[in-house]
Structures are given as structure tokens and as C-alpha cells.
N, C-alpha and C positions, 0 to 999 in steps of 0.2 A: 305474252310474247309480242313481237312486232306484228305488222299486218300479216294475217294468215293466208291471204288470197294467193300469193305465189306458191305456197306449199299446197294449198287445196287444188290449184291447177295441176301440180305435179301428181297429186293423188288421183286425179281424173285422167291421167295419161296412160293409155294401155301399154303393158309390158315394160314399164319404166321402173327400175329398181337401182339400188346402190351399186350393184355390179357394173352398171353402165358407166358410173363415174370412175371406177377403177380402170377402165379401158383408156382413159385419157392420160396424157403425159403430165397433166397439171394436178398434183396431189391436193392442192388447196382449193379446187374448184367449188364454187358455191352452187348447189343444185338449182337455186332460183335464177341463175344466169342462163340456164339451158334454153329458155325461150328466145334469148337474144342470139343464139348460135344460128348459123346459116343452115338451110335444109340439107346441104351437102355434108356439113360437119355432123349434123344429127344422124344422117344416114350412115356416116362412117362409124358412128358409135353402135350401129346395129339396130337403130330405131326404124320401124316401118312407117309407111305413109300415114297410117292412122295416128300413130304416136306423134309424128311431126306436126300433123294438122292440129291435134289436141293441144300441143305445147304452144303453137303459134296463134291459135284461135281458141282459147279456153272457153268452156261453157259458163257464161255469166250467171245463167239461171241456176245451174248445178252448184256453183260456188256459193251463191246466195243461200241456197237450201242448206248447204254444209254449215254456213255461218249461223243460220238460225238454230240449227241443232246444237252447235257449240255454245250458244248463249244459255243453254239449259244448265241446271245445277250439276256439279260434279263431272263436267265434261271437259276434256282437254285434247289438244293436238300435240302429240309427241313427235318431234322431227329429227331427222338424221343429223347426228353430230351434237345434239343437245345433251345436257347432263342427265336428263330423264330417259334417254334412249337406252333400252336394255343392252348391256355389254355383250352378252352371249349372242343375242339376235344379230348384232352388228357384224358378227364374224361370218355369217352364212353368205354364200355367193350371191343370192338374190334377195338380200335384206331390203325391206320396204323403206322408202324415203319418209313415209308418214304413217303414224298409227293414230287411229281414233280410239279414245279411251273414255270409258264412263266408270266412275268409282274412284278408288284410291290409287293414284299413279305410283305411289311409293311401293306398292306391291310388285311392280315390275323390276324393282331393284333387289328384291329378295332372291335367294337361290330357289330355283323352280324345278319341278319334276312333273312329267306328264304321265297321266294314266288314261288309256284309251281302250276301246273294245267294242264288242257287239252291241247293236241297237236292240237286239232281242235276246238278252242273256238268260241263262238259267238263274233261278233264285240264289243258288250258291255262288254263281259268278258275280251277281249283283252285290251280294253280301261281302264277297272277297274284296271287290273294288272299294266298297264303303269302309271296310276295316283297314285296308292298306292306306287309303287316303287319310283316314283319321290318325293313324299312327305317324305317318310321314309328316302330316301337317302339324301335329303336336310337337314334332321334333324340330320344327322351324322351316320346313320346306313349303313354299307356295305350290299348291296342286294346280296344274294346268290341264285343261281338257277342252272339248269342243261343244259343250252344252247339248249334245245330241241325247236322244232317249237312250235308256239302257245303261251301259257301263259309264259313259261320260257323266250322265246325271248322277249316278251313284258316287262317282269320284268327287264331284263338287259337293254333294251332300255330306259325304264322309269328312271332307276337310272342314266344312262348316260345323258339323257336329263335334269335331275334334277341337273346336275353338281356334282353328287355324285360318290361313288365307287361301283363296282360290282365284284363279284367273280363267275366264271362259273366252275362247277365241272363236269368233263367228265367221261364217262364210257368206256374209251379207253385210249391208250397211247397218250401223247400230241404231238407226231409226226404226228398225223392225227387229223382232225376236223370232228366231227360228231354231227349233220348232215352236209354234205358238203354245203347245202344251207345257212348255217349260218357262213360260213368262214369269210365274211366281218364283221359280228357282232363280231366274235371271236377276230379279230384284234382290234376292238373298245374296247372290254373288256380288252385286254392286256394293252391298253393305259390308261384305267380308273380303273384298278384293276388287276385281275390275272386270268389265267386259272390254274386249279388244278386237279391232278389225283394221285391216289396211285398205278396206273398201269404203268408198264414200257413201254418203246417204243416198237412199233411193236404189241401191244395188240389191237386186233380188237374189235369194238363195238358190241359184241354179247349179246344176251338177258340176260344171267345170270350175266353180269357185272353191270346191271343198279340198282338192289337192293343194290349192294355193293357201287355204286356211291351215291345212295339215302341216305345211312346211313352217308355219309360224309356231304351231304347238310344239313341234320338235325343236325348232330353232331357239325358242325361249328357254329350253329345259336342259339340265345337265344329263338327263337320261329319260327314257320312255319305257313305261311298263305296259305290256299288252295283256289284258285279262279277257279271255275268251274271244276268239276271232275265227270265223270261217275262212276258207281258202281264198274267197273273193272279197274279203272284208276291206273296207277303206282304212281300217286300223293298220293293215299291213303296209299301206302306202306311207302312213306316218312313221312306221318302224323303218322302212327303207330310207326315207328322207333323213331320219335321225342318224342312221349309219353313214349316209353320204356326208352328213354334216360333222362327222367325227364324234358323235355322241353315243353313249352306251345304250344298248337295247336290252330289255329284260322281258321275260315271258313266263307266265304261270302255266305249268302243264296241267293236263286234265285227262279224262278217260279216253282211251283209244277208240271207244265206240261213239264218242260225241263229235258231231260235225263242228261244234264250236271250239273244240280243242285242236283241230287240225292246223289252223293258222298258227297257233302258238307253237305247236310241235315243229312246224316247218321253220319258224324263226329260230328255235333252239338248234335244229340241225344246221342252220346257216351261221350259227355262232352267237345267237342271243344268249344271255345268261339266264339259266333256269333259276326261278325264284320260288321259295317255299315260305319265307318269312320276310318281313320288312327289314330285318337285320341283314339279310343277304344283300340288299341294295346298298346299305351303308358300308358293308364290308367291301363290296366291289368298287364303290366310288371313292372310298378311302379319304385321302387328303382333301378332295373337293368338298366334302361335307364335314370336315373336321370341326368338332365342337357342337354339332347340331344334335347328336344322339343323346337324349336324356336317359338316365337309368330307369329301367323298368318299362320303357315304352317302345322297345325295339321290335317285338314280335307281334304279328297279327294273330288272332285266335285261330286255332287249328280245328278243322271240321271234325276231327276224330275225338276232340275233347268232350267230356261229359258236360252238359249244360247245368249240372248242379241238382237235378231232380231225378231220383232213381225211377227206373221203369220196371214193371213186372216182366216176367219171362216172355210172355207172348208178344209184348211190344218190342222187346229186344230182338226177338226172332224176326219180326216184321221189318224193323229198321235194318237188320243185317241183310235181309232179303232185298231190300231197296238198294243197299249199297250206296254208291256215289254217282250212279247214272240215273236218269229218269226212268220210271216204270209205270205201266198202267195197272189198274186194279186186277185185270185178268192175269197179268204176269205175276203179280204178288200172290194171288190165289194159287197159281201153279207152283210157285217156289216154296210156299209155306205149308200148303195143304189145308189152310184155314177156309172156312166158308166165306163166300163173297160178302155176305151181310156183315160178318164179323170184321173182315178186312176193311170194308168201307167205314164202319163205325170207329175202328182204331185209327184209321187215317184221319178222320175228322178230329179226333182228340189230339193227335200229334200235330195237326195243322193249327189248332187253337193254341197249343203250347208253343208254337213257333219253331218246332223242330223240322217240319217239312213245309213245302208250299206246292199248291196245284199249278200246273202249267197249262197253256192253251192246248186244247185237245184232250184234256182230262188226265194226263199223266202226272206223277208226283216226283218231287226231287227234294233231297235234303237241304236244309239251311244251316249256315254257320251259327254256332251259339252266340248270343248277344253279349 
């Protein structure tokens, strides 16, 4: 591309986005001309004093830092109006003028689908996200999420395991990875898709940046699936933004006893589409995803299906007593009438077989069959 400095100055201007350009009477305005506008003209566009100051006196040091980052392998600046700019993202009211990208920029041109959810999911929720992401990615959708712990990470891994593409949108500059625990996963995402941010280098992952990130996750995607979310989950912000952007919202229902199901149940009451299989998503999106659904790849595994290994009667009784909520050993002893030692021994065997998983606090939860 030409000299990136004017675009990097725009990226470092607070509260500046493509919607500002739409307020002008000049449809062909070049964003790079904004610094030449008068302070009064910029104020008329709705830019505050901080934005006007940043436009007219850009940070030379910050731009130099951005340029050093861009000089690294696989790094690109995707700018408003360029052929590489994602078409769906361009439609949202506050589309960014600049995207920092590390990885394969071509992934941004694929049809994309977001999967988000709790940072502290149940084992079955994590497995569900992994399975759905794998099936959707294998069908040709790039899976978008936020690289957070929990459901986000499971969605990225599911897409990678499904030999598909995945895009991680960060709420900080791409010169750092947040959370740091997912640094290895971020490298895998770069190899199978891309890391994306509209925030310049040096930007910290502070709380107010995550709703900004979430509007990119939903804005890039034809639809957003929420897998486990509490009532105060940030995933509900992503779902709300998706609805405001005119995109489809999907939610997976869960137990009425689980706090992680309440956010999904609220979304369903508000009009989100209830999802049981990946095929439900293809059916709802219809023509938008025409030609992407390969035969035999539409449904995610059902938690009720047998994993292929028969259990003796006592183990079946114990699994039936566990149901699809989490339960402590004492609860299972009371439900089955088995001795505590026998229940603990059977739970260990079931855990080794991958049928259940232990959660923080010592309770147990079923897992989806692999």
C-alpha cells in the first residue's frame, strides 16, 4: 500500500469511525483528508476536542511503533474502501477505518460466523462450542471469536481441529496477546486464519475496549451463536450488537438450574433462534450460506448419544443420576443409594473414559461424546 502513516494517524484518533464520513455531504471523501479540515468542520462531524487534536497533531512516536510492528511477517493494514476490507463489516454504523491484521488477510473475505460464550463454561458447554465450530468450519465458514478463555478458545480450537479457518478479534493492540494464557492458541489462529484489531499497537486490554471488540466480532459475521452465558455476560453485549447490526442471533438452551443457561434463555425469549444442531443454523441462514453445507457434516454430536462403549447397569444408573447438570459426590450418593466410595471410584472411571469432567469445587458434569 501507499504510505501507511495517514491511516495510522486515523487509527490513533479516538472515536473516529466510518460513520463520521457518512455524515458529510461528500460521498467520495478520502479519510486521509480529515486532518486538513478546519477544527470547526471536524467539530461539526461530531468529533470531540481529543479527536481533533489527535488528527491535527498525530503521535509521531506511536505511528513509528505501528510501522515497526507492520514490518513483521504476515502483518497488514486493511483500510476503509480497500478491496481487502470485509464487506459485511463495512455495513455497520461504526465500522473502523483501519484494521490491523496478522495472518492470512484472505480469511476476512470468507463468510464468517461468530461463536461466543462464558469464560468459565461447563465441560459440556466447552465441548459443544468445539463441536459446533468444527462442523461449521468444515462447511466453509470462518469461525470468529474473541480469543478469551472458555467458549471463545473452544470455538477457535474447534475450527482448527475441523481443518477450517478462524479469526480472533482482540480488544488490545496486536503487539500483545490477551489473555496471555492463550498465546499458543493465538499462534495457531495466525496459522489457520488471522488475528484482528482496530486498536493500534501499545493499546492495553482494558475493560472499555471489549464492547468495541465485540462489535467487530458481530460485524464481521453473518450470525452469532451464544453457547452458555450468565445474565451479566459480555457475550450478551455481542448478541445485542449483532441484532442491532441486522445479523441473526442464535443461542443454545441449557438446564433451567444452570446460571450459565440464563443468558441464552433470555436471548431466546427476546427472539434469538434456539439451536440444537449445526443444521439449525444453516436452515435459518438459508440462501446466505447456500452451497456451504456438505453432506454428512451438518449436525453436531448429541450429548444423549452413546459414545460407543457399553456401560454396566450401575454406571448407567450413576450417569442417569448425574443428568445434564453438575452434581457433587454427596448428591449422587443420595440419588443412587450407592456407597460414597463406590460413587467416587465409578466417577474416576467415567472421567478417565472422557464421559464426565470434574469442575472447580469438586462437582461433576457430563461431556459430549468425542
